[in-house]
C-alpha positions in Angstrom: -19.1 -24.0 0.3 -22.7 -22.8 0.4 -21.8 -20.2 3.0 -19.1 -18.9 0.7 -21.5 -18.4 -2.2 -24.0 -16.6 0.0 -21.2 -14.3 1.3 -19.9 -13.6 -2.2 -23.5 -12.8 -3.4 -23.9 -10.3 -0.5 -20.5 -8.7 -1.3 -21.4 -8.4 -5.0 -24.8 -6.8 -4.2 -23.4 -4.4 -1.7 -20.6 -3.4 -4.2 -23.2 -2.8 -6.9 -25.3 -0.6 -4.5 -22.2 1.4 -3.4 -21.2 1.9 -7.1 -24.7 3.0 -8.0 -25.0 5.5 -5.1 -21.4 6.7 -5.7 -22.0 7.5 -9.4 -25.4 9.1 -8.5 -23.8 11.3 -5.8 -20.9 12.2 -8.2 -23.5 13.5 -10.6 -25.3 15.5 -7.8 -22.1 17.0 -6.4 -21.0 18.6 -9.6 -22.1 22.2 -10.3 -25.2 22.6 -12.4 -23.2 24.2 -15.2 -22.1 20.7 -16.2 -25.6 19.4 -17.0 -24.7 16.8 -19.6 -22.1 15.3 -17.2 -24.7 14.6 -14.5 -26.8 13.0 -17.2 -24.0 10.7 -18.2 -23.5 9.9 -14.5 -27.2 8.9 -14.3 -26.8 6.7 -17.4 -23.8 5.0 -15.9 -25.7 4.4 -12.6 -28.5 2.9 -14.5 -26.1 0.7 -16.4 -24.5 -0.3 -13.0 -28.0 -1.3 -11.8 -28.6 -3.4 -14.9 -25.2 -5.1 -14.4 -26.1 -5.8 -10.7 -29.4 -7.3 -11.7 -27.7 -9.6 -14.2 -25.1 -10.6 -11.6 -27.9 -11.4 -9.1 -29.8 -13.4 -11.6 -26.6 -15.3 -12.5 -26.0 -16.0 -8.8 -29.6 -17.3 -8.4 -29.1 -19.7 -11.2 -25.9 -20.9 -9.6 -27.6 -21.4 -6.3 -30.4 -23.4 -8.0 -27.9 -25.6 -9.7 -26.0 -26.2 -6.5 -29.1 -27.1 -4.5 -30.3 -29.4 -7.3 -27.0 -31.3 -7.2 -27.0 -31.7 -3.4 
């Protein structure tokens, strides 16, 4: 059970990293004429990072609770 939680945490973190890098690259790839669009891509990448941090904190709390029970 504990291995599953560790694995799912790793998957969540890697997905968040991929999403962040992907939205950042999408902002970079677009031509410079669309300046406000790259700005919104940056904002969405920051929001993705915040979401990832919240997910990681939540997983940490779950792990603490699990280790306290066992």
